C-alpha positions, 0 to 999 in steps of 0.5 A: 743913775739918772734918766733924762729925756727930750721928746718932739715932733714935726709935721715934716715937708710933705703932709698937712697933718702931724700924727706923730705923738710923743711922751716923756715922763723921767719921773716915771721912767717912761718914754713913749713914740707913736705914729698914728695911720688912718688918714684926715684926723683919725692918726692923731686921734689913735697916736693920742690916745695910746700916749694917753693910756700908755701915761694913764695906765703906767702911772696907776701901777708906779708902785710897782715900777718904783719897787722894781728889784732887778730881779727876773721875776719884777722884769717880767711883771714889767714886761706884763705891765707894758703889755697890759697897756698896750692892750687897753690901748688897742682895746680903746682905738679900736672901739672908737675906730668902730663907733664914731664916724671917720675914724674907721681904719685908724691905728698906730704903731708904738715904741715903749721904753720904761727905765727902772733900777738899772734895766730898761723894758721895750714894748713895741709894734709897728715900724717905729724904732728904739736904737741903743748908742752905746760906746760910739755904736748904735744897736736897733733894739726893735724889730720893724712889723712890716711886711717887707721885713717878713719877706726878708725874714722868711727869704721871700725878698732881699734887702735890695728888693725890699728898698724898691717894693710898692709894700714897704709901708705896710704895716703888719702889727699895730695898735687900733687895728684890731681889739688886741695887740702882741707887742714885742718886748725886751729886758735889758741892762741900761749903763751910764752913758747910754743913749736911747733914741726912740723915732718914727719912720719919718727919721730912720727912712734916711738914716737908714741909709747913712747909720754913721750919721745917726751916731754923730747926730746922738753924740751931741751933751745936750738932748734938747739940741740933739732932738732938734738936730734929728728933726732938721736932719729928717727935714733936710733929707726931703721931710716926706713924713711926719717926724717923732723923736725922744732922745733919753740918756743915763747918766751920772755925776760920779760912778760908785764902785758898785756901778763900775763893777757893774758896767765892767761885768755887763759889757764883759758878758756881752762881749764874751757872748759876741766872741763865741762862735755859736752866737756870732751872727746875732743881733744886738737884740738877739744877744740880749735876749740869750744873754737873759737866758744865762747866769752869771757863776764865779769859780775860784782857782782849783774847782771842779766845773764839770766832771767826766760822766756827770749827766749836767746839761749846760752850756759854759761860756769863759768871760774870764780866768783859765780852766783846764779840760781833762779826759781820762786823767790827761789834760788835752786843753786849756780855755780862756776868754771867749772860749765855750764848753758843753754846747752838746749838751743842749741837744742830747743827754750824753753824759760828759765827756771830759772834766774842766777845772778851774786854774784860776778864779774864773767867771763863767756864763751858763745857761741850762738845756731848758733856758736854750730851749725856752729862748729857742720858742721864744725866737726861732731865729735865734736857734736856726743862727745857733744850729747853723753855727753849730753845724759849721764847727761841727763840719771843722771837727769832722775835717779834722778828724780826717785831716791827714798828718801832711796837711796840718800846715796847709789847715793852719792858714785857713784858720783866719777864714770866716766861718760861711754864713747866710745871715751876713 
């Protein structure tokens, strides 16, 4: 799989200085967008220093990147590599701001993508963004570190209020504002045909209003023309700020059988999670975080998956195939793709209440209790969404348990109604 990228910046229509900086290093698989802040020349210095130190740090450790084997352990090392680069850049910029005249208060956002052996690693602070476009759908993988986004997340402000808030441009996390900084990181699969966009708020302040337009702009074959169209679009909308964009694409001249199978498996795993009601409110970033805590397991026809009375503690999601569920020796249900079982084992230590057997060859995603707890500790919002969906499901089961027989038909008419959710 080949990784190519194009990056460019523009001063925009209102500013005199261009404080956006980009980095495109396909040989390292490294792509960066920085949006400097601090006024006068300070912002461009902060952004420039950050790009320089990101390149230097990754280049000095390129043996680690080239040796990456796709394993979880190696992925954690790449995350640590980017965290170290962010820390180094923040320390350098912070000390420059304190020691040099006219630089006080400077800092920069930084959104970084590192691609190696079919995996992408994001590291991010500030309100620049990383998007993934896959099969015509656009997903934001980064989360803005701004006052209003935090206010929305905690329920202090609505999306509508945020649009007119005077605090909309206040960044809560950036390189150089303090000597150290904690970057958000994310590991995800990269598939042939994936297109990534790293951009400053000089672009996404406009594309937020019409995301379908951003999909159209990213759909071109030539990356240089795509980057130019994005700049023209932002300037055409007013160009109120500097504009920085990097467009990255994963491609291959011919898909080998192994790559086709990998793409099929990864897509199937994500789609399986998306169809599970327990994960229905997760963003793409959160789905990827959740998927990273599952392991894929294949069971041949006739194999026992779990046995009634077991003390195992794992959630199972069916990617494909069919399973039967038995209680006290009697079959009580059949499960197919998109179904799940065992979720209560994540929350209590009761023994399994049923036996599950593979009726065909099946592929399952399995998450152990400790992996679930680690996921919730990593992102409590995922835990909140999961528990909300679980409470809704249990509420429906409780209603069913007390539903009189003459109400069964009426119940069927309600099955198509969506579950109540405060997250949509």
